[in-house]
Every structure is written in C-alpha cells, then in structure tokens.
C-alpha positions in Angstrom: 0.0 0.0 0.0 2.8 2.4 0.9 4.5 1.6 -2.4 1.4 2.6 -4.3 1.2 6.0 -2.5 4.9 6.7 -3.1 4.4 6.0 -6.8 1.4 8.4 -6.9 3.3 11.1 -5.1 6.2 10.8 -7.6 3.8 11.1 -10.6 2.0 14.1 -9.0 5.3 15.9 -8.5 6.3 15.2 -12.1 3.1 16.6 -13.3 3.5 19.7 -11.2 6.9 20.3 -12.6 5.3 20.6 -16.1 3.1 23.5 -14.9 6.0 25.7 -13.9 6.6 28.9 -16.0 9.7 29.7 -18.0 12.4 30.9 -15.7 13.8 33.4 -18.3 10.6 34.1 -20.2 10.0 37.5 -21.7 6.6 39.1 -22.5 6.0 40.2 -26.0 5.1 43.8 -24.9 8.6 44.0 -23.4 10.4 43.2 -26.7 11.4 45.3 -29.7 11.4 43.0 -32.8 14.4 43.7 -35.0 13.8 42.9 -38.7 17.1 44.3 -40.2 20.6 45.2 -39.2 23.0 47.6 -40.9 26.7 47.4 -40.2 29.0 50.4 -41.1 32.5 51.5 -40.1 32.9 54.8 -38.2 35.2 56.9 -40.4 38.6 57.4 -38.8 37.9 54.9 -36.0 38.0 51.2 -35.3 34.4 51.3 -34.1 31.3 50.0 -35.8 28.1 51.9 -36.4 25.2 49.5 -36.0 21.7 50.4 -37.0 18.7 48.3 -36.1 15.3 48.5 -37.8 12.6 47.8 -35.2 8.9 47.1 -35.8 6.5 49.8 -34.5 3.8 47.5 -33.0 1.1 50.3 -32.8 1.4 51.0 -36.5 1.4 47.4 -37.8 -1.5 46.2 -35.6 -4.5 45.2 -37.6 -6.8 47.4 -35.5 -5.0 50.6 -36.6 -3.6 49.6 -40.0 -1.8 52.1 -42.1 -4.2 54.9 -41.3 -2.7 55.6 -37.9 -0.2 58.0 -39.5 2.7 56.4 -37.6 5.8 55.0 -39.3 5.7 51.2 -39.4 9.4 51.0 -38.3 11.9 52.9 -36.1 15.7 52.8 -36.4 18.2 53.0 -33.6 21.9 53.4 -34.1 24.8 52.9 -31.7 28.6 52.8 -32.0 31.0 50.5 -30.3 34.2 48.4 -30.9 32.1 45.3 -31.0 28.6 44.6 -32.5 27.5 43.1 -29.2 28.6 46.3 -27.4 26.6 48.5 -29.8 23.6 46.2 -29.3 23.7 46.7 -25.5 24.3 50.5 -25.9 21.0 50.7 -27.8 19.2 50.0 -24.5 19.8 53.7 -23.7 17.5 54.7 -26.6 15.0 51.9 -26.9 12.2 51.4 -24.4 12.1 47.7 -25.1 14.8 45.0 -25.2 15.9 44.3 -28.8 14.8 40.8 -30.0 16.6 39.3 -33.0 14.8 36.0 -33.7 12.9 37.6 -36.6 15.9 39.4 -38.2 15.7 38.7 -42.0 18.4 41.0 -43.4 21.9 42.1 -42.7 23.3 45.0 -44.8 27.1 45.7 -44.8 28.3 49.1 -45.8 30.6 49.3 -48.9 33.4 51.1 -47.0 33.4 48.5 -44.3 33.3 45.7 -47.0 36.4 47.2 -48.7 38.2 47.0 -45.4 37.3 43.4 -44.7 34.2 41.6 -43.3 35.8 38.4 -42.1 35.4 39.2 -38.4 32.0 40.9 -38.2 29.9 37.7 -38.3 31.5 36.0 -35.3 28.5 37.1 -33.1 26.0 35.3 -35.4 27.5 31.9 -34.5 27.8 32.7 -30.8 24.4 34.3 -30.2 21.4 32.1 -29.6 19.1 34.8 -31.0 20.8 36.0 -34.2 19.7 34.0 -37.3 22.2 32.2 -39.5 19.5 32.2 -42.2 19.4 36.0 -42.6 20.2 37.4 -46.0 23.4 39.4 -46.5 23.8 42.2 -49.0 26.3 45.0 -49.6 25.3 48.7 -50.0 26.6 50.5 -53.1 27.6 54.1 -53.2 26.1 54.8 -49.7 26.2 53.6 -46.2 24.3 50.6 -45.0 22.2 52.6 -42.5 20.7 54.7 -45.3 19.5 51.6 -47.2 17.8 50.4 -44.1 15.9 53.7 -43.6 14.3 53.9 -47.0 10.6 53.0 -47.1 9.7 50.5 -49.9 6.4 50.1 -51.6 4.0 47.2 -50.9 5.8 45.9 -47.8 5.2 47.5 -44.4 8.6 46.6 -43.1 11.4 47.7 -45.4 13.9 45.1 -44.2 11.5 42.3 -44.9 10.7 43.7 -48.3 14.3 44.0 -49.2 15.0 40.4 -48.1 12.1 39.3 -50.4 13.5 41.4 -53.2 16.9 39.7 -52.8 15.3 36.3 -53.0 13.0 37.2 -56.0 15.6 38.7 -58.2 18.0 35.8 -57.5 15.3 33.3 -58.4 13.9 35.1 -61.5 16.6 37.2 -63.1 19.9 35.6 -62.2 22.2 38.6 -62.0 22.4 38.5 -58.2 22.5 35.9 -55.4 20.7 35.5 -52.2 23.5 34.8 -49.7 22.8 33.7 -46.2 24.9 34.3 -43.1 25.8 30.6 -42.7 27.0 30.3 -46.3 29.2 33.4 -45.8 30.7 32.0 -42.6 31.3 28.6 -44.2 33.1 30.2 -47.2 35.3 32.4 -45.0 36.2 29.5 -42.7 37.0 27.3 -45.7 39.4 29.9 -47.1 37.4 30.7 -50.2 36.6 34.0 -51.8 33.2 35.6 -51.6 30.5 37.0 -53.9 27.6 39.0 -52.3 24.8 40.9 -54.0 24.8 44.7 -54.0 21.9 47.1 -53.3 21.7 50.8 -54.0 19.3 53.7 -53.6 17.8 55.1 -56.8 16.4 58.6 -56.5 16.3 61.1 -53.6 17.5 59.2 -50.6 16.3 61.9 -48.1 12.7 61.7 -49.6 12.9 57.9 -49.4 13.3 58.1 -45.7 9.9 59.8 -45.3 6.7 57.9 -45.1 5.3 60.4 -47.7 7.5 58.6 -50.2 4.8 55.9 -50.3 1.8 58.2 -50.6 2.1 58.6 -54.4 2.0 56.3 -57.4 5.6 56.9 -58.4 8.0 57.0 -55.4 10.8 59.5 -55.3 13.3 56.9 -54.0 13.6 53.2 -54.2 16.0 50.5 -53.3 17.2 48.1 -56.1 19.4 45.1 -56.3 22.4 45.9 -58.5 25.4 43.7 -59.3 27.5 41.3 -57.3 30.4 42.3 -55.0 33.6 40.3 -55.6 35.7 39.7 -52.5 39.3 38.5 -52.1 40.7 37.6 -48.7 37.5 38.9 -47.2 37.8 42.4 -48.8 35.6 43.8 -51.5 37.6 44.2 -54.7 35.0 45.5 -57.1 31.6 44.9 -58.8 30.4 42.9 -61.7 27.1 43.7 -63.3 24.7 42.6 -66.1 26.1 39.8 -68.3 29.2 39.4 -66.1 27.1 39.0 -63.0 24.8 36.4 -64.6 27.7 34.6 -66.0 29.2 34.3 -62.5 26.0 32.9 -61.2 25.9 30.4 -64.0 29.4 29.1 -63.2 28.6 28.9 -59.5 25.7 26.6 -60.3 23.3 29.0 -58.6 21.2 30.0 -61.6 17.5 29.1 -60.9 15.8 31.0 -63.7 16.5 33.9 -66.1 15.5 35.4 -69.5 18.0 35.4 -72.4 17.4 37.5 -75.6 18.5 35.8 -78.8 19.0 37.3 -82.3 17.1 36.1 -85.3 18.5 36.3 -88.8 17.0 39.8 -89.3 16.4 41.2 -85.8 18.6 41.6 -82.8 17.5 40.2 -79.4 14.1 39.5 -80.8 13.5 36.1 -79.1 13.1 35.8 -75.3 14.0 32.4 -73.9 13.2 31.6 -70.3 15.9 29.4 -68.8 14.0 27.1 -66.4 16.8 24.6 -65.6 20.6 25.0 -65.5 23.2 22.6 -64.1 27.0 23.4 -64.0 30.0 21.1 -63.3 33.5 22.3 -63.0 36.9 20.5 -63.2 40.4 21.9 -62.9 43.6 20.5 -64.5 47.1 21.8 -64.0 49.1 21.8 -67.3 52.7 23.1 -67.2 52.0 25.0 -64.0 49.0 26.7 -65.5 45.4 25.8 -64.4 42.8 25.0 -67.0 39.2 25.6 -65.9 36.8 23.2 -67.5 33.1 24.3 -67.2 30.3 22.2 -68.3 26.8 23.7 -68.5 23.6 22.0 -69.4 20.5 24.2 -69.6 16.9 24.0 -70.7 14.6 26.8 -71.8 11.3 27.8 -73.3 10.5 30.4 -75.9 8.3 33.0 -74.2 8.2 35.7 -76.8 9.4 36.5 -80.3 9.5 39.9 -82.0 10.6 38.5 -85.3 9.4 35.7 -87.7 10.7 32.3 -86.9 8.9 29.1 -88.0 9.2 26.8 -85.0 7.5 24.0 -86.8 10.8 23.3 -88.5 13.2 21.4 -86.3 16.2 23.1 -87.9 15.0 26.5 -86.7 14.9 25.2 -83.1 18.4 23.7 -83.5 19.7 27.1 -84.7 18.1 28.7 -81.7 19.8 26.2 -79.3 23.2 26.9 -80.9 22.7 30.7 -80.4 21.6 30.1 -76.8 24.8 28.1 -76.2 27.0 30.8 -77.7 25.2 33.5 -75.6 25.7 31.5 -72.4 29.3 30.8 -73.2 30.0 34.4 -73.9 28.6 35.6 -70.6 30.4 32.9 -68.7 33.7 33.9 -70.3 33.0 37.6 -69.4 32.5 36.7 -65.8 35.6 34.6 -65.6 37.8 37.3 -67.1 36.4 39.9 -64.8 37.2 37.9 -61.7 40.6 37.0 -63.0 41.3 40.7 -63.3 40.5 41.0 -59.7 42.4 37.9 -58.8 39.4 36.5 -56.9 38.4 32.9 -57.2 34.7 33.2 -56.3 34.0 30.0 -58.2 36.0 27.9 -55.8 38.3 26.4 -58.5 41.0 26.2 -55.9 38.8 24.2 -53.5 37.9 21.8 -56.3 41.6 21.2 -57.1 42.3 20.7 -53.4 39.6 18.1 -53.2 40.4 16.2 -56.4 44.2 16.8 -56.9 45.8 17.5 -53.5 49.3 17.0 -54.8 48.8 19.5 -57.6 47.2 21.9 -55.2 50.1 21.8 -52.8 52.3 23.2 -55.7 50.1 26.3 -56.3 48.3 27.0 -53.1 50.9 29.4 -51.8 50.4 31.7 -54.8 46.9 30.7 -56.0 45.4 34.1 -56.6 48.1 35.1 -59.1 48.0 31.6 -60.7 44.2 31.8 -60.9 44.5 35.0 -62.9 46.6 33.3 -65.5 44.3 30.2 -65.9 42.9 29.1 -69.2 39.2 28.7 -69.9 37.4 25.7 -71.4 33.6 26.4 -71.5 31.2 23.8 -72.9 27.4 24.4 -73.1 24.5 22.2 -74.0 21.2 24.0 -74.5 17.8 22.5 -75.2 14.6 24.3 -76.1 11.7 22.4 -74.4 8.8 24.4 -75.7 7.8 27.2 -78.0 4.4 27.9 -76.4 1.0 27.4 -77.9 1.9 28.8 -81.3 4.5 27.5 -83.7 4.4 30.4 -86.2 4.2 34.0 -85.0 0.9 35.8 -85.9 3.1 38.6 -87.4 3.7 37.7 -91.1 7.3 37.3 -92.3 8.7 40.5 -93.7 9.6 40.5 -97.4 
C-alpha cells in the first residue's frame, strides 16, 4: 500500500513540474522586434556603427492599420568596438529590449566591406538569437544605414521587403545571389573567396526616408538590387554587373531562372528564352603549372516571346536557336571569368575543387593561388535545349519580305 502511494506522489510531483513557468521568459510587450541590421564602419575609427530596424507595433497592428499616421518602423543606431557592445548600448535609446529572432536582413556598408568583413559575423554563431538564415547584401555608393531607412512600396517593413527582393531577383533574373549568413561563414572559414549581391538607392535618398514617399503612385526613391560584389581575402575588390554577374551565377551553379534574348537572322535580341533549368559542373587541371578551368553547363529553356518571324514548326530552326543560346551563355560565362581573373578573386572555388580532387597539384600552387588563378585558361562547354515554343509554332506577325 505504501509503495502505491509513493508512486502516486512521484507522478504528481512530475506533473506539477510541467506546470511551472519559464524561468527566463519575456513578455511580447517588453520586446522590440528587429527585422534588419545595418553594419557600417565609423570613419577614422575602429568602431562599428550598428543600425537596427525595429517594428512599430502600434502602426502594424490590424486594428489601426496604415491609417494611424505612424511609421511602421523605427531605427536605432549605436557605435562600439564590437557589434554586441553596440547592441547593448542601444538599450539607452529603446524602451524595449531588442529581440533578433525575426531578423531577416543584414546590410554591410561598402566602405566596411572594402576594409574586410571576415570578423564581423562572429557574433552570429555565438548568439542564440541572431539567425544564420538572414540574407546578407552590400550597400553600393552609400552607407548601409541609409539603405535600411528607405521606405519601400507594398511591404510595411522595409527590411522584410528588401530580403524578399533579394530572393526574388535571384530566383527570376539571375544577376544576383541570395547569400545567407551561414553560407558566408562557411566560405570564410573554408578559405574561399566571396561574392555577395549589391543594393543601392535610386532617386532622392532623403525623400525615401519619409513615409510620404509611399503616398504617391511613383515613389521618389527606391532600393534596387544591383550587381555582385567580388571579394578577395574577405575584402571587396569591385563589382560585376549585367552579363558578367549572370555569367558568374551560371558558373557557381546557382542560376535558378532567367531570361535570355537571342537574335534572329533579321532582328537583334528578338526572341526571349526563359531558362528554367541549369546545371553546372567544374573541373580543374594543371598543365605546365597553369590551371585549366573546365566548365560544363547543361540548360533547358522555353520560348516565351518573339519579335521576329521564326517558323518553330521546323526542327532546324529550333536547332539554330539552341546553338545561339549556347553561344550566348558561353560568352557571358567567359566575361564573368575574365572579370574575376582581373580582380584575382576565385569566387568560383576552383582552388577548393583542385584541393579536393588533386591534393598534390594543389600543394604546388596553393601558396600563390590568386596570381596563378588570374593566368588560368578557360574551357567552356554548353549544351542548350529548347523544351517548348508555347501554344503557337508560327508568329501571328507575317514574315517581312
């Protein structure tokens, strides 16, 4: 009988322990939710200028909506030798404790990037709140704080909107990349070079920081993704744009989807082909001390538009189109490779591939790899296939005589 009561008491005590509250719990109305972080370098100092974009709960609540007249976000800035120190200093300005579990975007200032970014992400691996899945972008021609303060259309929270913009343009256009914090840290810790998408303000930056910027059909300032920053030894060396940027994404096997304009026999860039699948393999050989970069690309696309007359009912016309697509892809890839060779930055990880497959050859060139990379020869091979021409084989516009 006593044993039965002892067992009951143990069970009751176990159940009571489940009813206890969290010892370190925090109420939602005591937190300031941070959606974006901007990191700049204080000019003439070794300190960082850290800017936090915080959600204004009274403005984003469904009961008040956008008609409250309040800004949906507030920004706080602090300076310190460490990012964590700046975070703590912000408590002097904010009425609530900063909460980082919902941070979606990290913007690094261009000046800071040129000086080196290898050490600034240490806090992200140590902190239990900061997210390793936050997107990272580099500001162009301005400081990171200014980018974070510009209101963007459609989205209530600018940092969230900019993070979505980074993902969308990477997925649909292919001239930029959506880089996460964990990928950046892995690349730096592995000794590789980096490539990070750039963002810039288009229009009047001061007007863009006012809520009135959104109270018109055409905004006076906007934030746009523009180009890819090329890093060497953790420092920004320069930018690649347009065809060079897309070619770089192609080589990195990160191209998800893009549109390529192809010439017809009579018109330039008259056919729009939507690339829906692209796979890239790389291989590196060392010949007489000079590396040869072999790049194999297989891609598939669909004809989405034509401004000239092409009879797609004829197989030979589609074969011609595939050949032109192959040449176009190859040209952009070569442009990208030459641009990065000029900067002596191996953002394609050719060196890591050689280290993995040919460790003995890598041991001979590893000490001077950036210079040797710049002298490397290119071998680009592309296979392109047109999967579909849409619902019409012949354009409704008649062939011009």
